[in-house]
VMD Tcl script that draws the C-alpha trace (Angstrom):
set ca {
  {99.76 71.71 117.84}
  {103.54 70.96 116.11}
  {106.35 71.86 117.42}
  {108.25 74.70 116.27}
  {111.48 73.25 113.49}
  {114.71 74.41 115.12}
  {116.29 75.25 112.00}
  {114.26 77.80 111.75}
  {116.61 81.18 112.03}
  {113.47 82.88 112.95}
  {113.28 81.93 116.18}
  {114.48 78.61 116.17}
  {117.47 77.08 118.81}
  {118.27 79.33 121.39}
  {114.99 81.43 120.70}
  {114.46 82.24 124.37}
  {110.49 82.27 123.59}
  {107.94 80.07 125.28}
  {105.00 78.92 124.82}
  {101.76 81.30 125.10}
  {98.24 81.95 125.63}
  {96.14 84.26 123.94}
  {92.90 86.18 124.82}
  {89.98 83.61 122.90}
  {87.96 86.59 122.06}
  {86.14 86.78 118.49}
  {88.92 88.19 116.49}
  {88.52 91.74 115.26}
  {90.30 91.74 112.22}
  {90.64 89.47 109.62}
  {94.30 89.54 109.69}
  {93.85 88.62 113.43}
  {91.25 86.11 112.60}
  {94.17 84.72 110.17}
  {97.50 84.82 112.83}
  {94.58 82.79 115.57}
  {94.22 80.04 113.05}
  {98.18 79.77 112.29}
  {98.22 79.91 116.04}
  {95.95 76.57 116.05}
  {97.51 75.09 113.46}
  {101.42 75.80 114.20}
  {102.49 77.21 117.38}
  {101.54 80.53 119.61}
  {104.88 81.89 121.12}
  {106.18 84.87 123.34}
  {109.99 85.64 121.54}
  {112.68 87.28 123.65}
  {115.97 86.33 124.98}
  {118.08 85.93 122.20}
  {121.90 87.90 122.49}
  {121.16 90.77 120.06}
  {124.59 90.67 118.38}
  {124.21 86.98 118.21}
  {120.89 87.82 116.81}
  {122.08 90.17 114.31}
  {124.74 87.91 112.87}
  {122.53 85.33 112.53}
  {119.93 87.29 110.46}
  {122.68 88.49 108.52}
  {123.23 84.96 107.39}
  {119.98 84.29 106.69}
  {119.35 86.92 103.60}
  {118.72 85.68 100.47}
  {118.78 82.05 101.40}
  {117.28 79.42 103.74}
  {117.53 78.06 106.79}
  {119.12 74.82 105.87}
  {122.01 77.04 104.08}
  {122.74 80.02 106.84}
  {122.02 77.51 110.12}
  {125.53 75.21 109.23}
  {127.28 78.38 108.73}
  {126.14 80.17 112.02}
  {127.22 77.41 113.86}
  {130.78 77.11 112.74}
  {130.90 81.10 112.90}
  {130.61 80.05 116.05}
  {132.24 77.21 116.97}
  {135.83 79.24 114.93}
  {134.66 82.59 117.34}
  {131.84 82.13 119.38}
  {134.42 81.46 122.25}
  {137.68 82.90 123.27}
  {140.72 81.86 126.13}
  {140.99 85.46 127.10}
  {137.14 85.67 127.43}
  {136.83 88.54 124.48}
  {133.27 88.62 123.51}
  {131.98 88.12 120.11}
  {131.07 91.29 118.57}
  {134.94 92.21 119.89}
  {136.56 88.94 118.24}
  {134.03 89.07 114.91}
  {135.34 93.65 114.64}
  {139.12 92.28 113.94}
  {138.30 88.75 112.36}
  {140.33 88.55 108.69}
  {137.51 88.85 106.35}
  {138.42 86.08 104.32}
  {138.68 83.35 106.61}
  {135.16 84.61 108.46}
  {134.06 84.33 104.82}
  {135.24 80.51 104.43}
  {133.56 80.07 107.51}
  {129.83 81.30 106.30}
  {130.36 79.73 102.73}
  {127.23 77.80 103.22}
  {124.81 80.91 103.66}
  {125.67 82.33 100.09}
  {126.84 85.52 99.14}
  {130.00 84.68 101.35}
  {132.06 87.67 100.88}
  {129.35 90.33 100.84}
  {128.02 88.65 104.51}
  {131.56 89.12 106.16}
  {132.37 92.64 105.47}
  {128.92 93.52 106.65}
  {129.02 91.31 110.16}
  {132.94 93.00 110.43}
  {131.76 96.30 109.59}
  {128.50 95.70 112.11}
  {130.95 94.36 114.76}
  {133.29 97.64 114.28}
  {130.40 99.40 114.85}
  {128.39 98.21 117.98}
  {132.38 97.80 119.50}
  {132.91 101.27 118.23}
  {129.44 102.64 119.93}
  {128.74 100.68 123.11}
  {131.49 98.65 123.75}
  {130.66 95.57 123.69}
  {127.94 93.15 122.90}
  {126.48 92.88 126.41}
  {125.97 97.29 126.39}
  {124.57 96.76 122.84}
  {121.68 93.75 124.63}
  {121.05 95.73 126.84}
  {119.86 98.63 124.23}
  {117.60 97.02 122.18}
  {115.91 95.49 125.23}
  {116.05 98.63 126.95}
  {115.66 101.72 124.29}
  {113.07 102.75 122.24}
  {111.53 100.43 119.70}
  {111.62 102.62 116.81}
  {114.86 104.54 118.09}
  {116.49 100.63 118.24}
  {114.90 100.33 114.67}
  {116.68 103.28 112.78}
  {120.12 102.38 114.53}
  {119.71 99.15 113.54}
  {119.38 100.02 110.62}
  {121.78 102.52 109.67}
  {124.17 99.88 110.05}
  {125.56 98.61 106.58}
  {123.06 95.58 105.18}
  {120.40 95.62 108.08}
  {117.34 96.25 106.23}
  {114.03 96.57 108.13}
  {113.18 92.68 108.74}
  {116.99 92.32 109.81}
  {116.25 94.61 112.49}
  {112.66 94.30 112.99}
  {114.09 90.20 113.96}
  {116.72 91.62 116.26}
  {113.29 93.53 118.27}
  {111.45 90.42 117.96}
  {113.71 87.64 118.98}
  {115.80 89.66 121.51}
  {114.16 92.47 122.42}
  {110.75 90.80 122.60}
  {109.12 93.73 121.93}
  {105.28 93.21 121.48}
  {103.61 94.25 118.16}
  {107.16 93.75 115.79}
  {106.03 91.81 112.37}
  {109.06 91.52 110.92}
  {107.87 90.64 107.12}
  {110.23 88.45 104.64}
  {109.27 86.84 101.43}
  {106.43 84.25 102.98}
  {104.70 86.83 104.45}
  {105.48 89.75 101.58}
  {103.62 87.35 100.01}
  {100.91 85.75 101.80}
  {99.77 89.09 103.26}
  {98.37 89.88 99.52}
  {97.60 87.43 97.94}
  {95.62 86.60 101.12}
  {94.26 90.32 100.69}
  {95.65 91.15 104.49}
  {97.44 94.33 102.75}
  {96.92 95.85 99.27}
  {98.38 93.66 96.56}
  {101.17 96.25 95.31}
  {102.41 96.88 99.39}
  {105.88 96.52 100.08}
  {107.21 94.92 102.72}
  {107.00 98.30 104.70}
  {103.93 98.54 103.28}
  {102.38 94.96 104.63}
  {103.74 95.31 107.64}
  {102.52 98.92 108.79}
  {99.24 97.02 107.89}
  {100.12 93.20 110.16}
  {101.17 95.78 113.16}
  {97.77 97.54 112.44}
  {95.92 94.86 112.81}
  {97.53 92.10 114.79}
  {97.31 92.56 118.92}
  {101.10 93.28 119.94}
  {101.37 90.21 121.47}
  {100.77 88.03 118.24}
  {102.71 89.76 115.92}
  {105.69 87.76 116.66}
  {104.37 84.06 116.40}
  {102.07 85.42 113.85}
  {105.47 85.77 111.82}
  {107.34 82.43 112.26}
  {103.65 81.17 111.98}
  {103.11 82.72 108.22}
  {106.98 81.30 107.40}
  {105.50 78.15 108.63}
  {102.44 78.72 106.41}
  {104.54 79.67 103.30}
  {106.58 76.70 103.34}
  {103.85 74.10 103.55}
  {100.45 75.89 102.07}
  {101.06 78.91 100.48}
  {103.44 78.02 98.24}
  {105.25 81.09 95.63}
  {104.07 79.11 92.51}
  {102.18 76.47 93.38}
  {100.16 77.31 96.59}
  {97.67 74.46 98.00}
  {94.65 75.94 97.25}
  {95.02 74.99 93.47}
  {94.48 71.37 94.64}
  {90.76 72.26 96.11}
  {89.82 74.02 98.62}
  {89.80 70.87 101.44}
  {93.51 71.41 100.65}
  {94.34 74.56 102.56}
  {93.37 75.30 106.15}
  {92.72 78.88 105.79}
  {91.22 78.94 102.65}
  {88.23 80.68 103.75}
  {90.37 83.52 104.77}
  {92.19 83.53 101.74}
  {91.07 86.40 98.59}
  {93.21 84.56 96.49}
  {94.67 87.72 94.72}
  {96.88 86.85 91.96}
  {95.27 82.63 91.92}
  {93.55 81.45 89.71}
  {91.67 78.18 90.66}
  {90.25 77.38 86.98}
  {93.62 78.19 84.70}
  {96.06 76.50 87.72}
  {98.18 79.84 87.19}
  {100.02 82.21 90.12}
  {101.12 85.03 89.63}
  {102.31 87.99 91.95}
  {99.45 89.65 93.49}
  {100.69 93.38 91.92}
  {100.73 91.96 88.31}
  {96.33 91.69 89.23}
  {96.95 95.59 89.73}
  {98.74 96.28 87.54}
  {96.83 94.37 84.64}
  {93.82 96.32 85.57}
}
mol new
graphics top color blue
foreach p $ca { graphics top sphere $p radius 0.5 }
foreach p [lrange $ca 0 end-1] q [lrange $ca 1 end] { graphics top cylinder $p $q radius 0.2 }
display resetview
């Protein structure tokens, strides 16, 4: 089993997670069987322990870009705003930040003007309602998960995936399976969710079919699997069944191994 890469925003540096074991009983759904295989291939971890506000900032920075780009932006932001002489917490510091200066600090993440505005607005909203990042952290950990999810999604720029990442990596909430582009593609390609399902539809299927304690590492391991094997344009199965460790679990919706062509699974439905 390999170590989880530190550059992975979803549970990378400072994730607060730890290795776990899970019940080796026979999987009750194909989705659970896939996650079990991913756990053997990569890692099995229990998540939680990140500072909730910093997790929110990290995830906003990761939107529409790679970890390679967003990690330096996060490091630069923390170096500039993460510690103050008077002990002011990060949320208060960012709520008062000059937008152009913050944008320059996070330039490597792309969409830096938009993301800097989102971060400042989120910080101001959190300080205004909760008073501090510590109080916000307690809210994320202790309040009903659905209530937290809805509150997070009320913040400008925070969508379902961002909210779910905060719930998982900060709150340590079981049964949360964030859906990014990799999880969305793989789940529909494998047949774990309908080909035309949107991100929310995929999430509902995975959280229904994967036991709560396996959802966290299911997300991070599936993300890694998408980077290494089940790529958007050239999945490993095009090189033959032996090239993909999950070949026998996959319906390969949208993948034509004979023609060596790949389309989004939703296009297969549209053509029928």
